[in-house]
Every structure is written in C-alpha cells, then in structure tokens.
C-alpha positions in Angstrom: 44.7 100.0 108.7 47.4 97.6 109.8 50.7 98.9 110.6 53.8 98.0 108.6 56.2 95.5 110.3 58.5 97.3 112.6 56.4 100.5 113.1 54.4 101.3 116.3 52.5 104.3 117.0 51.1 104.8 120.5 48.9 107.8 121.8 48.8 109.1 125.4 46.2 111.9 126.0 47.7 114.3 128.5 45.0 117.0 128.3 41.9 118.0 126.6 43.7 119.2 123.6 47.1 117.6 123.9 48.6 114.2 123.3 52.0 112.4 123.3 52.6 110.4 120.1 55.2 107.7 120.6 56.7 106.3 117.4 58.8 103.1 117.4 60.6 102.0 114.3 61.8 103.4 111.1 60.0 106.4 109.7 60.3 106.1 105.9 58.2 105.9 102.8 56.7 102.6 103.9 55.6 103.8 107.3 55.1 107.6 106.9 51.6 107.2 105.8 50.5 105.3 108.9 52.1 108.0 111.2 50.4 110.7 109.1 46.9 109.0 109.5 47.5 108.7 113.3 48.5 112.4 113.6 45.5 113.5 111.4 43.2 111.4 113.7 44.4 113.4 116.7 43.4 116.7 115.0 40.0 115.3 114.3 39.7 114.3 118.0 40.4 117.9 119.0 44.1 117.6 119.9 45.8 121.0 119.1 49.2 120.3 120.7 51.2 117.2 120.0 54.5 115.9 121.5 56.2 113.5 119.1 58.3 111.0 121.0 61.1 110.0 118.7 63.3 108.1 121.1 62.7 104.7 119.4 63.1 105.9 115.8 66.5 104.7 114.6 66.1 106.0 111.1 64.1 108.7 109.3 64.3 109.6 105.6 62.7 112.5 103.7 59.3 110.8 103.7 59.3 110.7 107.5 60.5 114.3 107.6 57.7 115.4 105.2 55.1 113.8 107.6 56.5 115.8 110.5 56.8 119.1 108.6 53.2 118.7 107.2 51.9 118.1 110.8 53.7 121.2 112.1 52.1 123.3 109.4 48.7 121.7 109.9 48.9 122.4 113.7 49.7 126.0 113.1 46.5 126.3 111.0 44.5 125.4 114.1 46.6 127.6 116.4 48.3 124.4 117.8 51.8 123.2 118.2 54.1 120.3 117.7 57.1 119.5 119.9 59.7 116.9 119.1 61.1 114.9 121.9 64.1 112.7 122.4 65.2 112.2 118.9 68.0 109.7 118.3 71.3 111.0 117.1 70.5 110.0 113.6 67.1 111.6 113.5 68.4 114.7 115.3 71.0 115.2 112.5 68.2 115.1 109.9 66.2 117.7 111.8 69.3 119.9 112.4 70.4 119.6 108.7 66.9 120.6 107.4 66.2 123.3 109.9 63.1 121.7 111.4 64.2 123.1 114.8 63.6 126.6 113.6 59.8 125.7 113.0 59.2 123.7 116.2 60.8 123.1 119.5 63.1 120.0 120.0 63.5 118.6 123.5 65.9 116.1 124.9 63.2 114.3 126.9 59.4 113.7 126.6 59.0 115.1 130.2 60.8 118.4 129.1 58.4 118.7 126.2 55.4 118.1 128.3 56.6 120.5 131.0 57.1 123.2 128.4 53.7 122.5 126.8 51.7 122.3 130.1 53.7 124.8 132.1 54.2 122.5 134.9 57.9 122.6 135.6 59.1 120.2 138.3 55.9 118.2 138.3 55.9 114.6 137.4 53.2 114.2 134.7 50.9 111.2 134.8 50.8 110.1 131.2 48.4 107.3 131.9 48.1 104.1 129.9 49.3 104.5 126.3 47.0 103.1 123.7 46.9 102.8 119.9 45.1 105.7 118.6 
C-alpha cells in the first residue's frame, strides 16, 4: 500500500516485543488508515509494546485520535502497552482535551518513553536503523 503524500511511518524495533513507531505528517482521515495498518502489522509480528513518536505530527483530527485509541485498546487485549512520545503542542492539546493521557502514558521525549518501557534509566538506547515496517 502506498502512503499518502505527506505521511511517513518508520519502525525501529527496540526489543523482541517492542518498537518505536515514528509518524511524520498530518494524522487525519486520509492518513489514519495507513498508520492503523502499520500498527496492526507490528502486533502481527509479536510487538506488544509500542512507543508512538509524534514529534513530527503537526496536526491530528478525530480520525487520527481514533487510530491511537483503537491501538491502545488492542494492545491491552494482548497485555501490551502504548506510550505516546513528544507530541507537538497542537497534538498534545487534542490528547489532553480527550483524556487519552488517562489511558496511556505521554512522555516529552522518545528516550523518556523508551527508558520507562525498558526500565533502563540513564542508558542511551541504541535504536538502530529505522525502516519502513
């Protein structure tokens, strides 16, 4: 499936059951399905813990929010987790207004989310080469 113009999704596996998903571009009705497929693919590959890097998402509407909430719920069903990292101010406002922070953790940086997930405070994590997933 080709990605809509302006959307990039990169995956970095950081453990046998964990990955960082970096999203670049607007997360809306046109792009949400692409992200949903990428996230579902990670579950199929045995990833139970996901860190969503939202630093390069300048805009997110209810469609994008729905993908995130659906993923949070699906990961709970497999005893997994979703952490959100580095949301832009606009995206953070949407997350705060909708209470998403009550259902998953939101971190200021990807490294903080990874440290929390992997329990490696103070270590620099080698995230390897990112690739489309």
